[in-house]
C-alpha positions in Angstrom: -3.0 -10.1 6.2 -5.1 -9.1 3.7 -5.0 -10.1 0.0 -6.5 -8.4 -3.2 -6.3 -9.1 -6.9 -6.1 -7.4 -10.2 -6.4 -8.4 -14.0 -3.0 -7.1 -15.8 -4.5 -4.5 -18.6 -2.3 -4.0 -21.5 -2.0 -0.5 -20.9 0.3 -1.9 -17.9 2.6 -3.5 -19.4 5.6 -2.7 -22.2 5.4 -3.6 -26.3 6.5 -7.2 -25.1 3.6 -7.6 -22.6 5.7 -7.2 -20.0 4.3 -4.9 -17.1 6.2 -2.0 -16.9 7.8 -1.5 -13.6 6.6 1.7 -12.1 3.1 0.0 -11.9 4.2 -2.2 -9.6 4.2 0.6 -6.8 0.6 1.5 -8.0 -0.7 -1.6 -7.1 1.3 -1.1 -3.7 -0.8 1.9 -3.2 -4.0 0.4 -4.7 -4.0 -2.6 -2.5 -3.3 -0.5 1.1 -6.5 1.6 -0.3 -8.4 -1.7 -0.5 -7.2 -2.8 3.0 -8.1 0.3 4.1 -11.6 0.3 2.6 -12.0 -2.9 3.8 -11.9 -1.6 7.0 -14.0 1.2 6.7 -11.3 3.8 6.6 -10.3 5.7 2.8 -7.9 8.1 3.7 -10.7 11.2 3.4 -12.2 8.7 6.6 -8.7 9.2 8.2 -8.2 12.7 7.5 -11.9 13.6 8.8 -11.6 11.0 11.9 -8.0 11.4 13.2 -6.8 15.1 11.5 -4.0 12.7 9.2 -2.4 12.0 6.3 0.0 9.1 5.4 2.4 9.8 3.0 5.0 7.4 1.6 8.5 8.5 2.8 10.1 5.3 1.3 9.2 2.8 -1.6 10.9 -0.4 -2.2 10.4 -3.2 -4.4 12.2 -6.3 -5.7 11.1 -8.6 -8.7 11.7 -12.0 -9.0 9.7 -12.8 -11.8 7.9 -10.9 -14.7 4.0 -10.3 -15.0 2.5 -10.4 -18.2 -0.8 -9.2 -19.6 -3.9 -10.7 -18.7 -1.9 -12.6 -15.4 -4.4 -12.5 -12.6 -1.9 -10.6 -9.9 -2.5 -11.5 -6.6 -1.6 -8.9 -3.8 -0.9 -9.4 -0.1 -0.6 -7.0 2.2 0.5 -6.7 6.2 0.8 -3.6 8.4 3.3 -3.3 11.0 4.4 -0.5 13.4 8.2 1.1 12.4 8.6 3.2 15.3 6.2 5.6 17.0 5.4 8.4 14.0 5.4 5.9 11.0 4.1 2.4 10.0 5.4 -0.1 7.1 2.9 -1.8 4.7 4.7 -5.1 3.0 3.4 -6.2 -0.1 3.8 -9.7 -1.4 2.9 -10.2 -5.4 2.0 -13.5 -6.8 0.9 -14.9 -10.3 -1.3 -18.4 -10.6 0.4 -18.9 -7.1 4.2 -17.9 -7.7 5.7 -15.2 -6.1 7.0 -12.8 -8.7 7.9 -9.5 -6.2 7.6 -8.3 -2.8 8.0 -4.5 -1.7 7.5 -2.1 1.3 6.5 1.2 1.4 7.0 3.3 4.7 4.7 5.7 5.9 4.4 8.3 8.3 1.9 9.5 10.4 1.2 13.6 9.8 -1.8 15.9 11.7 -2.7 18.3 9.2 -3.5 21.8 10.9 -6.2 24.6 10.3 -4.0 26.2 7.6 -3.2 22.7 5.7 0.3 22.2 7.2 1.5 19.1 8.1 2.7 18.2 12.0 4.7 14.9 12.3 2.8 12.9 15.2 2.9 9.4 16.9 1.2 7.3 14.8 -2.9 7.2 16.2 -3.2 3.7 18.2 -7.1 3.2 16.9 -5.9 3.5 13.7 -3.2 0.8 14.0 -5.9 -1.2 15.9 -7.9 -1.4 13.0 -5.4 -2.9 10.5 -4.9 -5.3 13.3 -1.1 -3.8 14.5 -0.7 -4.6 18.1 
């Protein structure tokens, strides 16, 4: 499990100071990128090292309480296998110890061909192992 924190800025909110819901999906991706970087694996590194990309093919969120301007938003991230060619990234979001949202992304694994086209492939076991997926 990995955790990162963002402080909610005014630009993340509507006029009432409540987070505009699409920003949660941005923060999901931000947290996943932070996890990758913490393991020495930015998206460029994945493409260079594995010859692959991991596009999102499904995203979902459930909101249980609002987050507001200036709140410290803690985001937990956990990765699990989701079939041979996909993996799932689960998120938990909280403010001051109170859960406010959960969500997930399902990402496909695609190899990048010489012409730039993509071809689905099994997720590289070395990549999964680097994210503590067994």
